[in-house]
VODREN-568273 format. One record per residue (C-alpha): residue number from 0; residue in three letters; y, z, x. Coordinates in pm, 1 decimal. Each point is the difference from the previous one (the first is absolute). Example, Ala and Ser with C-alpha at 12.3 -4.5 7.8 and 13.67 -1.06 7.14 Angstrom:
<nupa 0,'ALA',<-450.0,780.0,1230.0>>;
<nupa 1,'SER',<344.0,-66.0,137.0>>;
END
This chain:
<nupa 0,'MET',<-17.4,14.1,-22.1>>;
<nupa 1,'PRO',<377.8,-63.7,163.8>>;
<nupa 2,'LEU',<195.4,207.6,104.3>>;
<nupa 3,'HIS',<339.3,71.5,-165.1>>;
<nupa 4,'ASP',<299.9,201.6,27.9>>;
<nupa 5,'ILE',<13.6,161.2,-390.1>>;
<nupa 6,'ASP',<363.5,77.8,38.0>>;
<nupa 7,'ALA',<149.6,-303.6,145.6>>;
<nupa 8,'ILE',<-188.0,-181.0,-266.5>>;
<nupa 9,'LEU',<113.5,218.5,-283.1>>;
<nupa 10,'ASP',<314.1,-40.1,179.1>>;
<nupa 11,'ARG',<11.0,-359.8,-120.3>>;
<nupa 12,'ILE',<-108.0,71.7,-307.8>>;
<nupa 13,'ASP',<245.9,-39.9,-329.1>>;
<nupa 14,'LEU',<-152.8,258.8,-233.0>>;
<nupa 15,'GLU',<160.7,-80.2,-308.5>>;
<nupa 16,'ALA',<-33.3,-418.3,44.5>>;
<nupa 17,'LEU',<-360.2,72.8,68.8>>;
<nupa 18,'ALA',<-42.6,201.6,-317.3>>;
<nupa 19,'ASP',<181.9,-311.5,-170.2>>;
<nupa 20,'GLU',<-309.2,-152.1,125.3>>;
<nupa 21,'LEU',<-263.2,186.8,-26.8>>;
<nupa 22,'CYS',<67.2,191.0,-339.1>>;
<nupa 23,'SER',<340.1,-188.2,-186.4>>;
<nupa 24,'PRO',<347.8,-63.4,48.1>>;
<nupa 25,'ARG',<212.2,268.7,-56.4>>;
<nupa 26,'ARG',<148.7,153.1,-286.0>>;
<nupa 27,'GLY',<347.7,174.5,77.4>>;
<nupa 28,'ARG',<199.0,15.1,305.7>>;
<nupa 29,'GLY',<17.9,263.7,308.8>>;
<nupa 30,'SER',<-188.6,317.1,33.5>>;
<nupa 31,'GLY',<-2.0,-62.7,-398.9>>;
<nupa 32,'ALA',<-255.9,-273.1,94.0>>;
<nupa 33,'ARG',<-339.9,0.5,-172.4>>;
<nupa 34,'TRP',<-347.8,-180.4,25.5>>;
<nupa 35,'ARG',<-298.5,-47.3,-198.0>>;
<nupa 36,'SER',<-325.3,179.1,124.9>>;
<nupa 37,'PRO',<-164.7,-126.6,265.8>>;
<nupa 38,'VAL',<-298.8,121.9,-84.8>>;
<nupa 39,'PRO',<-199.7,-247.6,-131.1>>;
<nupa 40,'ASP',<-97.4,-54.4,-372.6>>;
<nupa 41,'HIS',<225.4,300.9,-52.8>>;
<nupa 42,'PRO',<212.5,5.7,-374.6>>;
<nupa 43,'GLN',<305.9,76.4,43.9>>;
<nupa 44,'THR',<68.6,167.3,-370.3>>;
<nupa 45,'GLY',<382.6,120.4,76.0>>;
<nupa 46,'LYS',<305.8,-223.9,-8.5>>;
<nupa 47,'THR',<112.1,60.9,351.7>>;
<nupa 48,'PRO',<-220.9,-115.1,262.8>>;
<nupa 49,'PRO',<-190.0,326.2,180.1>>;
<nupa 50,'MET',<76.9,-131.6,364.5>>;
<nupa 51,'SER',<281.2,135.5,202.9>>;
<nupa 52,'ILE',<69.3,-61.6,390.1>>;
<nupa 53,'PHE',<193.0,261.6,221.9>>;
<nupa 54,'THR',<91.8,80.0,374.9>>;
<nupa 55,'ASP',<-162.9,300.3,91.0>>;
<nupa 56,'ARG',<220.3,224.2,322.3>>;
<nupa 57,'ARG',<-170.3,-217.5,285.7>>;
<nupa 58,'GLY',<142.7,-298.6,-130.4>>;
<nupa 59,'ARG',<-321.4,-188.5,-159.5>>;
<nupa 60,'GLN',<-15.8,-157.0,-285.1>>;
<nupa 61,'ARG',<-290.8,155.4,-227.8>>;
<nupa 62,'TRP',<-55.8,-43.0,-386.0>>;
<nupa 63,'THR',<-117.6,177.4,-294.8>>;
<nupa 64,'CYS',<-219.7,-104.7,-328.0>>;
<nupa 65,'TRP',<105.6,281.1,-239.7>>;
<nupa 66,'SER',<-264.1,-85.4,-238.3>>;
<nupa 67,'THR',<-307.1,-29.8,229.9>>;
<nupa 68,'GLY',<139.4,266.0,269.2>>;
<nupa 69,'ALA',<-121.1,-244.6,267.6>>;
<nupa 70,'SER',<272.7,-86.4,258.2>>;
<nupa 71,'GLY',<66.9,-38.8,378.4>>;
<nupa 72,'THR',<90.0,-263.2,249.6>>;
<nupa 73,'ALA',<33.2,-380.0,-32.7>>;
<nupa 74,'ILE',<-336.8,-48.9,143.4>>;
<nupa 75,'ASP',<-119.3,258.7,-259.9>>;
<nupa 76,'LEU',<160.6,-240.2,-239.9>>;
<nupa 77,'VAL',<-188.8,-295.2,128.7>>;
<nupa 78,'SER',<-313.6,246.2,-2.4>>;
<nupa 79,'VAL',<28.7,87.4,-366.5>>;
<nupa 80,'ASN',<109.3,-316.8,-141.9>>;
<nupa 81,'ARG',<-257.3,-248.5,170.2>>;
<nupa 82,'ARG',<-294.1,208.9,29.9>>;
<nupa 83,'MET',<36.0,1.1,383.4>>;
<nupa 84,'ASP',<-142.4,278.5,223.8>>;
<nupa 85,'VAL',<263.1,125.6,271.6>>;
<nupa 86,'SER',<-40.6,-258.5,247.8>>;
<nupa 87,'ALA',<-40.1,-286.7,-146.1>>;
<nupa 88,'SER',<342.1,128.0,-190.7>>;
<nupa 89,'ILE',<179.0,41.8,348.0>>;
<nupa 90,'ASP',<-140.5,-325.2,80.0>>;
<nupa 91,'TRP',<163.6,-162.4,-274.7>>;
<nupa 92,'LEU',<307.0,132.1,49.2>>;
<nupa 93,'ALA',<-2.5,-75.0,362.4>>;
<nupa 94,'ASP',<-64.8,-401.4,-115.4>>;
<nupa 95,'ARG',<289.7,66.3,-188.3>>;
<nupa 96,'ALA',<264.6,183.4,203.3>>;
<nupa 97,'GLY',<-71.6,-236.0,269.8>>;
<nupa 98,'GLN',<116.0,-308.7,-191.3>>;
<nupa 99,'VAL',<318.2,157.9,79.6>>;
<nupa 100,'ALA',<209.2,-2.1,323.5>>;
<nupa 101,'GLU',<193.7,346.5,-110.2>>;
<nupa 102,'PRO',<-23.0,270.2,-171.6>>;
<nupa 103,'ILE',<54.9,-18.6,-360.1>>;
<nupa 104,'ARG',<243.1,293.1,-83.3>>;
<nupa 105,'PRO',<63.7,87.5,-384.5>>;
<nupa 106,'THR',<308.2,-278.7,-154.3>>;
<nupa 107,'PRO',<209.2,296.8,-96.2>>;
<nupa 108,'ARG',<138.9,-29.4,-350.4>>;
<nupa 109,'PRO',<337.9,49.6,-124.9>>;
<nupa 110,'ALA',<-39.2,347.2,-190.8>>;
<nupa 111,'ALA',<73.0,5.4,-385.1>>;
<nupa 112,'PRO',<321.9,222.2,35.1>>;
<nupa 113,'GLN',<-47.6,328.0,-108.1>>;
<nupa 114,'ARG',<252.6,315.4,-110.8>>;
<nupa 115,'THR',<-45.7,284.9,249.2>>;
<nupa 116,'GLY',<70.8,269.2,-263.9>>;
<nupa 117,'ALA',<71.4,-24.0,-344.5>>;
<nupa 118,'SER',<331.1,-169.0,-164.6>>;
<nupa 119,'ALA',<258.2,168.3,-131.1>>;
<nupa 120,'ALA',<-118.6,-49.9,-364.7>>;
<nupa 121,'LEU',<-341.2,165.4,24.5>>;
<nupa 122,'ARG',<172.5,315.1,156.3>>;
<nupa 123,'GLU',<205.9,21.6,-316.3>>;
<nupa 124,'TYR',<-294.0,-60.1,-247.4>>;
<nupa 125,'VAL',<-188.6,296.8,238.4>>;
<nupa 126,'HIS',<307.3,191.1,-44.5>>;
<nupa 127,'ALA',<59.8,7.8,-378.3>>;
<nupa 128,'CYS',<-350.6,13.8,-58.2>>;
<nupa 129,'ARG',<-27.7,325.0,171.2>>;
<nupa 130,'SER',<252.7,112.8,-241.1>>;
<nupa 131,'GLU',<-115.6,-113.4,-308.5>>;
<nupa 132,'LEU',<-352.9,163.6,69.6>>;
<nupa 133,'TYR',<262.3,380.2,-12.4>>;
<nupa 134,'LYS',<149.9,-129.5,-293.9>>;
<nupa 135,'PRO',<-126.8,69.3,-369.2>>;
<nupa 136,'SER',<-159.2,-312.3,-14.7>>;
<nupa 137,'GLY',<-203.9,56.7,275.9>>;
<nupa 138,'GLU',<-177.2,264.5,-192.8>>;
<nupa 139,'ASP',<-339.1,-168.4,-60.0>>;
<nupa 140,'ALA',<64.0,-176.3,312.6>>;
<nupa 141,'ARG',<-10.8,326.7,199.8>>;
<nupa 142,'GLN',<-267.7,110.7,-205.8>>;
<nupa 143,'TRP',<-244.0,-278.9,88.3>>;
<nupa 144,'LEU',<105.3,78.2,385.4>>;
<nupa 145,'GLU',<-105.7,394.8,-75.3>>;
<nupa 146,'ARG',<-356.2,-118.5,-153.1>>;
<nupa 147,'ARG',<-41.6,-147.4,341.6>>;
<nupa 148,'ARG',<23.0,295.3,188.5>>;
<nupa 149,'LEU',<310.9,-105.2,210.1>>;
<nupa 150,'ASN',<122.2,215.2,169.7>>;
<nupa 151,'PRO',<424.7,-4.3,-137.9>>;
<nupa 152,'ALA',<157.2,101.3,330.9>>;
<nupa 153,'VAL',<-237.4,-305.7,186.0>>;
<nupa 154,'LEU',<128.3,-217.5,-316.3>>;
<nupa 155,'GLU',<411.2,103.0,99.1>>;
<nupa 156,'LEU',<-29.7,-41.3,342.0>>;
<nupa 157,'ASN',<-137.3,-381.3,-92.3>>;
<nupa 158,'ASP',<224.1,-81.0,-233.6>>;
<nupa 159,'VAL',<-235.2,-31.3,-253.8>>;
<nupa 160,'GLY',<121.3,-167.5,-296.4>>;
<nupa 161,'PHE',<-12.6,-94.5,-376.2>>;
<nupa 162,'ASP',<101.3,-361.7,-67.0>>;
<nupa 163,'PRO',<47.1,-4.3,-404.0>>;
<nupa 164,'GLY',<-35.6,-367.5,-54.1>>;
<nupa 165,'PRO',<279.3,-317.0,73.9>>;
<nupa 166,'SER',<129.5,96.5,-363.8>>;
<nupa 167,'ALA',<127.1,304.2,79.7>>;
<nupa 168,'LEU',<35.2,-42.2,408.9>>;
<nupa 169,'LEU',<180.5,-334.2,108.0>>;
<nupa 170,'ARG',<-176.1,-121.7,351.7>>;
<nupa 171,'ALA',<99.0,-284.6,221.2>>;
<nupa 172,'HIS',<-217.1,-327.4,-71.1>>;
<nupa 173,'GLY',<-341.6,55.8,207.9>>;
<nupa 174,'LEU',<-86.3,321.2,-58.0>>;
<nupa 175,'PRO',<-244.3,186.7,-231.2>>;
<nupa 176,'SER',<46.4,-50.4,-314.1>>;
<nupa 177,'ARG',<-259.7,-24.1,-218.1>>;
<nupa 178,'GLY',<30.5,338.7,-193.7>>;
<nupa 179,'ALA',<29.6,367.8,53.3>>;
<nupa 180,'GLY',<-192.5,160.4,293.8>>;
<nupa 181,'ILE',<10.2,216.4,298.3>>;
<nupa 182,'VAL',<207.1,-123.9,312.8>>;
<nupa 183,'LEU',<-159.0,101.1,329.2>>;
<nupa 184,'PRO',<205.1,-83.9,330.8>>;
<nupa 185,'THR',<-196.3,-30.5,307.6>>;
<nupa 186,'PHE',<120.3,56.3,355.8>>;
<nupa 187,'ASP',<-1.3,-50.4,347.3>>;
<nupa 188,'ARG',<-110.3,246.8,278.2>>;
<nupa 189,'LEU',<380.9,119.8,6.7>>;
<nupa 190,'GLY',<56.0,66.7,-352.4>>;
<nupa 191,'GLN',<183.4,-326.1,-78.5>>;
<nupa 192,'LEU',<-74.9,-194.0,-361.7>>;
<nupa 193,'VAL',<-112.1,-305.7,84.6>>;
<nupa 194,'TYR',<-184.2,-65.3,-316.2>>;
<nupa 195,'ALA',<-83.2,93.4,-380.3>>;
<nupa 196,'GLN',<-307.9,-50.6,-213.1>>;
<nupa 197,'THR',<17.9,58.9,-389.5>>;
<nupa 198,'ARG',<-289.6,100.8,-198.7>>;
<nupa 199,'TYR',<-7.8,-89.2,-351.0>>;
<nupa 200,'PHE',<-78.9,254.3,-316.0>>;
<nupa 201,'ASP',<-138.9,-231.6,-176.3>>;
<nupa 202,'PRO',<-170.2,-211.6,242.1>>;
<nupa 203,'GLU',<-192.2,-302.0,-268.2>>;
<nupa 204,'THR',<352.5,-55.5,-147.9>>;
<nupa 205,'ALA',<185.7,-5.9,340.1>>;
<nupa 206,'GLY',<-309.6,-270.7,95.8>>;
<nupa 207,'ARG',<14.4,202.9,331.2>>;
<nupa 208,'LYS',<-80.0,355.3,100.7>>;
<nupa 209,'TYR',<271.8,26.2,293.1>>;
<nupa 210,'ASP',<297.7,-242.0,51.2>>;
<nupa 211,'ASN',<163.5,-45.8,341.4>>;
<nupa 212,'PRO',<346.7,-200.9,74.4>>;
<nupa 213,'SER',<19.4,-290.4,116.2>>;
<nupa 214,'GLY',<47.0,-137.0,343.6>>;
<nupa 215,'LYS',<373.9,7.9,-29.0>>;
<nupa 216,'HIS',<23.2,315.8,-24.1>>;
<nupa 217,'ALA',<-264.9,184.9,212.5>>;
<nupa 218,'THR',<-328.2,-128.2,216.6>>;
<nupa 219,'LYS',<-291.6,231.5,-58.2>>;
<nupa 220,'PRO',<-80.5,181.3,231.5>>;
<nupa 221,'ALA',<-396.0,42.5,114.8>>;
<nupa 222,'VAL',<-13.0,391.5,11.6>>;
<nupa 223,'SER',<271.4,296.8,-184.4>>;
<nupa 224,'TRP',<61.6,253.8,181.1>>;
<nupa 225,'PRO',<75.6,302.0,-258.6>>;
<nupa 226,'ARG',<322.1,230.2,66.9>>;
<nupa 227,'LEU',<-182.2,336.5,34.0>>;
<nupa 228,'LEU',<63.5,371.7,-65.0>>;
<nupa 229,'ASP',<-211.4,75.3,307.9>>;
<nupa 230,'SER',<-80.1,-216.9,313.0>>;
<nupa 231,'SER',<-203.3,288.8,122.4>>;
<nupa 232,'GLY',<-344.4,-80.8,96.8>>;
<nupa 233,'HIS',<-198.2,-253.7,185.9>>;
<nupa 234,'GLN',<-118.4,-249.9,-216.9>>;
<nupa 235,'THR',<146.9,-313.0,-176.6>>;
<nupa 236,'ILE',<-212.6,1.6,-372.5>>;
<nupa 237,'VAL',<-29.0,-384.1,-82.4>>;
<nupa 238,'CYS',<25.8,-74.6,-345.4>>;
<nupa 239,'GLU',<-12.9,-272.8,-216.8>>;
<nupa 240,'GLY',<304.9,-61.1,-182.2>>;
<nupa 241,'VAL',<356.8,217.5,-15.3>>;
<nupa 242,'ILE',<-129.9,214.4,-268.6>>;
<nupa 243,'ASP',<-270.0,133.4,193.6>>;
<nupa 244,'ALA',<197.6,40.9,349.1>>;
<nupa 245,'LEU',<215.8,226.9,-275.0>>;
<nupa 246,'THR',<-273.6,196.2,-107.7>>;
<nupa 247,'VAL',<-74.0,67.7,369.3>>;
<nupa 248,'ALA',<333.0,102.6,102.9>>;
<nupa 249,'GLY',<30.4,237.0,-294.8>>;
<nupa 250,'VAL',<-283.0,212.9,195.0>>;
<nupa 251,'PRO',<191.2,-0.4,202.2>>;
<nupa 252,'MET',<-157.7,-266.5,267.1>>;
<nupa 253,'ARG',<88.9,-308.3,221.7>>;
<nupa 254,'SER',<-101.6,-335.5,-232.1>>;
<nupa 255,'ALA',<100.1,-325.9,59.5>>;
<nupa 256,'ALA',<-112.0,-225.2,-308.8>>;
<nupa 257,'ILE',<-122.9,-392.0,78.5>>;
<nupa 258,'LEU',<161.5,-251.8,-306.9>>;
<nupa 259,'SER',<-250.8,-216.5,57.8>>;
<nupa 260,'ALA',<-376.5,80.5,61.2>>;
<nupa 261,'SER',<-99.5,-351.3,-13.7>>;
<nupa 262,'ASP',<222.5,-159.9,259.2>>;
<nupa 263,'SER',<3.8,297.1,262.1>>;
<nupa 264,'ALA',<97.6,-228.5,317.3>>;
<nupa 265,'GLN',<363.9,178.4,41.3>>;
<nupa 266,'ALA',<-119.1,241.3,-128.0>>;
<nupa 267,'VAL',<-234.2,104.5,295.0>>;
<nupa 268,'SER',<278.4,-113.9,252.8>>;
<nupa 269,'GLU',<226.0,253.1,-198.3>>;
<nupa 270,'LEU',<-264.7,293.0,25.7>>;
<nupa 271,'SER',<-115.0,-62.2,370.6>>;
<nupa 272,'LYS',<326.6,150.7,100.9>>;
<nupa 273,'ASP',<-7.2,307.2,-185.8>>;
<nupa 274,'SER',<-98.7,302.7,265.2>>;
<nupa 275,'TYR',<-145.0,191.4,-250.8>>;
<nupa 276,'GLN',<-348.5,-20.4,-52.2>>;
<nupa 277,'LEU',<-84.4,-203.9,-294.4>>;
<nupa 278,'VAL',<-269.5,60.4,-353.3>>;
<nupa 279,'LEU',<-22.9,-272.4,-156.7>>;
<nupa 280,'ALA',<-11.4,103.2,-422.4>>;
<nupa 281,'LEU',<-40.0,-343.4,-151.6>>;
<nupa 282,'ASP',<-74.9,-6.2,-390.4>>;
<nupa 283,'PRO',<-395.6,28.7,-20.7>>;
<nupa 284,'ASP',<-31.6,-324.3,-198.9>>;
<nupa 285,'ASP',<-151.5,-344.5,147.5>>;
<nupa 286,'ALA',<343.8,-107.0,150.8>>;
<nupa 287,'GLY',<102.4,333.3,136.1>>;
<nupa 288,'SER',<-338.7,79.5,204.0>>;
<nupa 289,'LYS',<-0.8,-409.2,189.4>>;
<nupa 290,'ALA',<400.8,52.7,90.5>>;
<nupa 291,'GLY',<-97.1,390.5,113.6>>;
<nupa 292,'GLY',<-285.8,-110.1,199.2>>;
<nupa 293,'LEU',<176.2,-305.9,129.9>>;
<nupa 294,'LEU',<328.5,206.4,115.4>>;
<nupa 295,'GLN',<-218.0,226.7,180.8>>;
<nupa 296,'THR',<-132.6,-281.3,239.4>>;
<nupa 297,'ARG',<290.7,-142.0,-5.3>>;
<nupa 298,'LEU',<219.0,256.3,77.6>>;
<nupa 299,'VAL',<-213.8,161.5,305.5>>;
<nupa 300,'ASP',<-23.7,-347.4,138.3>>;
<nupa 301,'MET',<391.5,28.3,22.7>>;
<nupa 302,'GLY',<-20.5,340.1,145.5>>;
<nupa 303,'ALA',<101.7,186.1,-263.3>>;
<nupa 304,'ARG',<-93.9,407.3,57.8>>;
<nupa 305,'THR',<-295.5,131.3,-199.1>>;
<nupa 306,'VAL',<-59.5,-166.0,-292.0>>;
<nupa 307,'ARG',<-222.1,143.9,-273.4>>;
<nupa 308,'ARG',<-78.1,-105.4,-342.3>>;
<nupa 309,'VAL',<-72.3,262.2,-334.1>>;
<nupa 310,'SER',<-144.8,-127.5,-275.0>>;
<nupa 311,'LEU',<120.9,125.8,-333.1>>;
<nupa 312,'PRO',<-131.1,50.7,-381.3>>;
<nupa 313,'ASN',<275.1,-154.1,-125.3>>;
<nupa 314,'ASP',<364.3,-77.9,138.4>>;
<nupa 315,'LEU',<204.9,311.5,166.9>>;
<nupa 316,'ASN',<251.1,9.1,-322.8>>;
<nupa 317,'GLU',<-301.1,-17.0,-234.7>>;
<nupa 318,'MET',<-138.4,304.9,155.7>>;
<nupa 319,'ALA',<332.7,188.7,27.6>>;
<nupa 320,'GLN',<4.0,-46.7,-408.4>>;
<nupa 321,'CYS',<-349.1,142.9,6.7>>;
<nupa 322,'HIS',<5.9,276.8,278.2>>;
<nupa 323,'GLY',<371.6,64.9,-83.4>>;
<nupa 324,'ASP',<138.9,320.8,201.9>>;
<nupa 325,'GLN',<-338.6,-24.2,210.9>>;
<nupa 326,'PHE',<-8.6,-344.2,106.1>>;
<nupa 327,'GLY',<263.6,105.6,335.9>>;
<nupa 328,'PRO',<-280.1,243.0,116.0>>;
<nupa 329,'ILE',<-261.7,-217.7,-127.9>>;
<nupa 330,'LEU',<115.6,-234.4,254.1>>;
<nupa 331,'ARG',<106.3,179.2,344.8>>;
<nupa 332,'ALA',<-356.3,136.6,-57.1>>;
<nupa 333,'THR',<-133.4,-353.3,9.9>>;
<nupa 334,'LEU',<223.1,-128.4,275.3>>;
<nupa 335,'ARG',<-91.4,332.8,214.1>>;
<nupa 336,'PHE',<-319.6,-184.9,237.3>>;
<nupa 337,'PRO',<-19.1,-48.2,350.0>>;
<nupa 338,'THR',<248.3,-294.4,105.6>>;
<nupa 339,'ARG',<-239.7,-338.3,40.6>>;
<nupa 340,'SER',<-33.1,-254.8,-152.3>>;
<nupa 341,'THR',<-223.5,29.2,-336.6>>;
<nupa 342,'SER',<-19.6,-37.2,-369.6>>;
<nupa 343,'THR',<-24.9,333.8,-218.7>>;
<nupa 344,'GLU',<-20.1,76.9,-344.7>>;
<nupa 345,'LEU',<286.2,134.8,-215.4>>;
<nupa 346,'GLY',<8.9,232.6,-302.7>>;
<nupa 347,'ARG',<-342.2,-83.2,-36.2>>;
END
């Protein structure tokens, strides 16, 4: 078998162009580009293709199929897609790379303009809805939050508000306007407002459970960092959604919210910068379980500190509603085990 310089071969391969050839032409641009699964005969059931490409901390292009869990470099892509063993895949890529005189580098694409923070209109909307929550007309909204066992001090600190609907509260075009609901602001690590979601009381009438501002008002972050009553401790509990993260913040414990479990490449990049031990506590459904496993693997690959997973009987807020004042002690007791990459049972 010929000896090849693997690094030299991979340096000559544009993984995105290779994926276009072997999988399908990409959908989307930049970091949001997606490809069909490279696994032969794997059905695509969702609207968004499951494969993404990223650059690891060593500067090497890699891919992940979030539907099957398959991942790797260009060599692995050829091996999986063309059903070749590794040595044959290397030979195949070497032949391809040998046709090019100079190493191929990914062609920079102009990124779509993105906001670096919330628009003035979004900030005004959040401020107005925060005020609405504490008016007499916000009584039902306050009871909705109370039933979910959310700490009032955490809600106030995080500017959670009540949107009475477009007929009662004027707002700029491009902001949620399908009905009444709870407004959940999201923040960066410094506590600055960057986004907000509205959770409708009547999803059936609104046509959706959550609504988001348009891109002209804010760019959706991968992770939201709630403002905390207490920043002590050595762990960050990574939750699926702002309500779960606010629930944990009320214990009080450090928390972070992933805003989409199905698109976690950016979340991995953001969470890998956290200096605390990461505890993945995503929803116990199939999507949450799959996302948790992939997040754990990717975070370890990116060099994050110790990453652990907990298995939940329900999502965190449902558990808080079930256990009431005992939720905090239950959560703290469950997480009091040796620091290692593992999985444990919570509340069972």
